[in-house]
SESETOR-350865 format. One record per atom (N, C-alpha, C): residue in one letter; y, z, x. Coordinates in steps of 0.05 Angstrom, whole numbers, plus 5000, padded with zeros to 4 digits. Example, Ala and Ser with C-alpha at 12.3 -4.5 7.8 and 13.67 -1.06 7.14 Angstrom:
BEGIN
A488651565264A491051565246A493451565264S495551425257S497951435273S500151575258
% end
This chain:
BEGIN
M865531073058M863231163041M864231203013P862631112993P863431162965P863231462958T864831542939T864631822930T863031852905A862431632891A860931642866A859731372859V857831372841V856731122830V857531112800Q859130912794Q860430902767Q859330672751V859230702725V858530492706V861030422690T861930172693T864230082677T863429902654K861029792655K859829642633K856829682634T855629672611T852729722610T851229472616G848729512626G847029282633G844829362653G844029172669G841929222689G842929372713P841229402734P842029552758P844529442771E845029182767E847329062780E850029172771V850129312748V852629422739V853429682753L851629792770L852330032784L854329962807E856530112807E858630052826E859330302843A859430262869A860430482886A863430492883A864430742879A867330762873A868431022885E871031022889E872431272897E873331412871V872431652868V873031802843V874232072851D876532132840D877832392845D876432612830V876132842842V874833072829V876933302829P877733392805P879733602804P878633882813A880534072816A879734342822A878234462799P876334652804P874834772783P876534952765Q875934932739Q877135112719Q875235352715A876035532698A874335762692A871635662683G869435782693G866835702685G865735462699E867235352719E866335112733E865935172763L864235012775L863735022804L864334752816L865834752838L866134502854L864034502875V862334292876V860034292893V860034042911D859434092936D858733872954D855833802949V855333562939V852633472931V851033402956A848733532959A846833462981A844933242973A844133242947A842333042937A842533032907A842332792896A842232752867A839632622859G838432712837G835932602828G836332352812V834432172814V834431922798V832231952777N832931902752N831131942730N831231712711Y829031672695Y828931452676Y831231462656I832031702648I834231722629I836731602640D837031592666D839431462678D839431162671T837031042671T836930752665T837530702635Y836730892618Y837430862590Y840430882586Q841731062600Q844631092598Q846030852610R845030752632R846230512645R846130272627Q843830242612Q843530012594Q844930042568G845830282561G847230322536G845330402514I842730442520I840730542500I841630812491Y842530982509Y843731242503Y846731202508P848331142488P851231072492P852831302504I854531232523I856431422535I859131262538D861331402532D863931272535D864331172563L865230932566L865730802592L868630852601P869130872627P867130872649P866031152652F863731172666F862631442672F861031422698V860831662710V859131692734V856331772725L854331632735L851631672726L850331922739G848032012730G846532222743G846732482729L844432612724L844332862708L843433102724E842633062749E841633292764E842233262794G842333492807G842833492836G842733772847A843433792872A843534052886A845634032908G846834252915G848834252936G849934532941T852234532954T853434782962T856134822948V856635062938V859135112924V861435112944V863434942939V865934932955V868035122944E868135132917E870035312904E868935382877A869235642869A868235732843A870635812826G870635702801G872735792783G872136072773A873936182757A873636452747A871236472729D870136712728D867936782709D865536602711T864636552736T862236382739T859736532748G860136752762G857836902773G856836782799F858336572809F857636442835F859836482855D859236442880D861136472902D861136222919K863336182934K863435972954K861136002973G859835782979G857535792998G854835822985D854735882959D852235902945D850835632944R848235632947R846635392944R845735372915V846435152902V845835142873V844534872866A843234872843A842034632832A842634632802W842434392790W843034362761W841534122750Q841334122723Q840433892709Q841933882682G842333642672G843733622647G846733582649S847833562674S850733532678S851333252688L852433082670L853032802677L855032792700G854632582717G856432542739G855332622766S852632652768S851432762792S851032562815Y851332292809Y851232092830Y853932102844A854432312860A857032342872A856832512897A858832492914A858932652938A859932932932R861732952912R862833212903R863033212873K862333432860K862133442831K862933712820L864133702796L864533952781L862034002764V860934242767V858434322752V859034562735P858534542709P858834782692P856935012703A858035242707A856435462717A854135532698S854535472673S852435532653S849935362658M850235142672M847934962678M846835002706A848135152722A847335182750A845435422754V843635392774V841935612782V842135632813K841735872823K841835912852K839135822863V839335692886V836935592899V836035802919P833635902917P832736122935P832336022963E832536202982E831836133010E828936043011G828335853027G825535753028G825135503011V827135432995V827035182979V829435012989S828934782999S831034613009S832634502986L835134422992L836834302971L835634042961E834333882978E833133632969E830833692950T829233892957T827033972939T828034072913A830234232914A831334342889A832434112872A833733912884A834733692869A832433532856A830233512870A827933362860A826433512839T826933772836T825433942818T826733972791M829333962790M830734062766M830033912740L830633662737L830233532711L827233482706Q825933362726Q823033302722Q821433562722G822133752738G820734012738G821034162712M823534172703M824034302677M822634162654T822533892656T821133742636T818133812636A816933802660A814133872662A813534152652H815434342658H815034622650H815134652620Y817234532607Y817334562578Y815034422564L814034202575L811834072563L809334242562V808634372585V806134522586V806434812576A808934912576A809335192568A810335222539S811535012528S812835042502S812134822482T812434572490T811834352471T808934372462F807134392481F804334452475F803534652497E803034902489E802435112508E799535082518V799434982543V796734922555V795435182562K792835202555K791235442560K788535362572P787135552584P784535492595P782735352575G781335142584G779534992566G780634752553H783334722554H784534492541H784034232558D783734012544D783533752557D786233612554V787333532577V790133432578V790033152589L791432962576L791732692587L794632652596V795032572621V797732522632V798032232640H799832092627H800431822635H802331812659A802231582673A803931552697A803531802715A801031862721A800432112733A801432142762A802131912775A803231932802A806231912803G807431912779G810431922778G811432202783G814132232783G815332492788G814432702769V814632652743V813732842723V810732872723G809332642726G806432642724G805132832745L806032812770L804932982791L805433272786L807733332775L808333612768L806733712744L806433532724L804733602701L801933672708I800733502726I798033552735I797733832747Q799533902765Q799434162779Q799834392760L801834372742L802434592724L800234622703A799134402693A796934422674A794434542687K793834462711K791534562725K791834862730A794234952737A794735232742A794335402717R794535272693R794135412668R791235392658G789535262675G786635262669G785635022653A787234812652A786434572637A784834382653R783334212640R782133982652R784133752649V784833612670V786933412669V785733132675I786332952657I785632662661I788332522665G788532372687G790932222692G790531922689T792631782683T792531492683T794531382703V793631172718V795331052739V794830752739S796430612756S796230322756S795430202783T795130372803T794330262830T792530462844E791130362864E789330532880E790930752894E793230682905E794930882918E795731112899K796431032875K797231232855K794931402846E792531282845E790131432838E789631652859K790031582885K789631772906K791632012904L794131952897L796132162894L795432342871A794532232849A793932392825A791532572831R789632472845R787332642853R788132872872E789832802891E790833002910E792433222895A793733152874A795233352858A793433522842G790933442838G789033612824G787733492799A788333242793A787133122769A784133122771D782833202750D779833202749D778632922747D780032762731D779132482728D781632302728V781332062738V783631872739V782631612728I784131502709I783531242696I785631032705R784630802713R786430582720R787130432694Y789430502682Y790030372656Y791030092659D791229992683D791829702687D789429532683R787029652683R784629492681R782629602661D782829852653D780929982635D782230072609D780630102589D781430212563D781530512565F783930622570F784130912576F783331082552A783830992527A783131152504A780131172502K778730952506K775830952505K774631142526L775731122551L774731282573L775431582568A777831632558A778631912552A776732042532R775831892513R773932002493R771132042506E770331852523E767831882537E767832122555L770032172568L770232402586L770332672571T770832662545T770932912529T768732912508N766532772514N764132772497N764832672469G766632482467G767332362442G769432512426E770232742435E772032912420E774932822422G775832732445G778632672449G780032902463V782432862472V783933072486V785633232467D786333472476D788033652460D790933552459V791933442481V794733352483V794933112502V796732932495V797432712513V800332742519Y801032742545Y803732742554Y804432462562D806132332546D806632042549D809531992554G810231912578G812931832585G813231532588V811131382581V811031092584V812030952559G811031042536G812230942511G810730702499K812230482496K811230252480K808430152489D807930142515D805430032524D803030222520T803530472517T801330672516T801030822490V803030802472V803030982449V800530942431D799630702427D797330652410D794830782422G794430742448G792130872461G792431172463S794831262465S795231552466S794331682440L795131572417L794231672392L791231662389A790031442399A787131402397A785631592415S787031712435S785731892454S785532182444L786932242422L787132522413L784832612396K784132862400K782132982382K783433052355I781833132336I782933212310I785033442314R787333412302R789533592304R790733602333G790233392348G791533372375G794433302373L795833332395L798733292396L799433082417L801132892409L802332702427L805232782432A805732852458A808432912466A809632662479L811232522465L812432272474L815132332486F815232382512F817632492524F819232282539G818432022538G819931812551G818931542542A820231332552A819531062543A820030872566A818630922588A819030752612A818430462607S816530402589S815830122583S817430012560G819130162548G820730072525G820430262501P822330242483P822330422459P819830372442V818830592430V816430572413V817330482385P815830282374P816530192346P816030422326P817130402303P816630612282P813630652277I812930902272I810130972267I809831072239D808030952224D807431032197D806131312197P807131502183P805931772183P802931762175Q802131572159Q799331552151Q797531502175R798731392197R797231352222R796331622233L798031822230L797432092240L795232212223N795232162198N793132262180N790432142187S790331882188S787831742193S786731802221G788531862239G787631932267G786432202270G786732372249G785632642250G787732862247S789532822228S791733022223S793233072250L794032862263L795232882289L798132982287Y799133082310Y801933162312Y803332972332L805732902326L807432732343L810132862347T811032892372T813633002376T815032832398R817632822395R819332682415R821232882427P820333042447P821933252458P823933152478T826033302483T827933242504T828833502517S829633492542S830133732558S832333902546A834333782535A836633942525A835834142504H833834072489H832934252467H831134482477Y830334462502Y828634662514Y830034822536T832634772540T834234912559T836834992545R836635102521R839035152505R840435412512T838935592525T840135852532T839935902562R841536092571R841436172599R838636282605E837536432586E834936552591E832736332595E832836122579E830935902582E831235762609I833735712616I834235572642I833135742665D833736002664D832936182686D829836212687W828636232663W825736262662W824336022674R825135782665R823735542674R824235492704S826735512713S827435452741S826135662759Q826135912751Q825036122768Q822036092772E820636022750E817735972752E817135742771L818835532769L818435302787L818935372816F821235502821F821835572849F819835772860D818935962844D816836152853D814336002861A813535812845A811035662851A811435492876I813835382880I814335222905I814235412929Q815535642927Q815535822950Q812735932957A811035962936A808336062940A806435842950G807435602950G805635382958G803835282936D804335372911D802635292889D803635042875L806034952881L807134712869L808434542891T807534292893T808634102913T810333902898V812733872907V814533672896V814633432915R813533212906R813432972923R816032812921I817432782943I819832612944I818832342954G818832152935G817731882942G819631692955G822231752953G824231572965G826931702966K828331652988K831131732991K832831492996Y835131472982Y836831242984Y839731342989P841231203006P844131263007P845431232980L847431392974L848731382948L849531102941A850430942960A851330672954A849130492946D846630572951D844230402944D842930492918A844530602900A843430682874A842230452859R843330212862R842229982848R839329932857K838829952883K836129912894K834230122883A835130372881A833430582870A832630522842H834530422826H834030362798H832030122796E832429932813E830629692813E827829782820D827529952840D824830042848D823530212826L825130392814L824130562793L823130402769Q824730212759Q823930052736Q821929842743G821629772768G819629582777G816929722782R816829982777R814330132780R813230122809R815130112828R814430102856R814530372869T814930582854T815430842865T813331052857T813031262873T811431492866T813231742871G812631952856G814132192861G817032162853K818832312866K821632332859K823332162877L825432032865L827331882880L829932042882L831132052905L833632192910L835832002921L838332052913L840631922925L841932132944I842532042968I843732232988I846632132994P848632292986P851432222992P851932203022
% end
């Protein structure tokens, strides 16, 4: 069995290699963890392709969950603790060193697989609705790729804050999942003009915020969907990077706001990490937040997971199981 999935050259999913990788003993501030599950995210594909450059070779993966095998000094964790993390490269592995500053304890009642599926996408959904644009009762929210891992979480979190949620999806199956998650309206953007329908659904006003992780294929319609002084949170680019946008476009669209947020800037302190993760775990334990795991792959099948993710053949969260 491989111990890790390594990238020695950038490119397509075929560059992912199962490899034996030595893991040293933890130093002060570090945890040695037996990984129970690692999350697969779109940012992994950007790093694999070299869009986000990383010195080669490297082990892919930014999130996971597992059990502490050994704790270095000054960590606040003990052997046997169940932990999860996001933002720590090298998570596609059977065993990993995790900075204690990035780890959170997983409460009883939350499985390690659910915790692994929650961290990066859950923290993303949380910062988007709680900080990037603070969703409040009465807001109209448009969520692209509403049946994806982040999309399903965004629907639930925005609904819990009292918003009306419009989702966009590409298949009948994904429409069903978005509605089950609580979307008030669902638009099939593979066949309909979502900007036109979003305006019709809001009496011509447009939505307060668009959460767009799709990018190139949706950005024009996203801007056209916004009400005056609305905000586009462009948090990903699953369809490809967005071309440069003339600021005058924001003016003519209604003094619009555009932001390109990333998780690292919303989890800069221990307090932020604890706040976001605790709210997510509390909601899961209360039954108010469902984390859909759409696929589990053996660690050695990381290539297949990437192919399925980029081929838009997936819903919910994908996990690699060592």
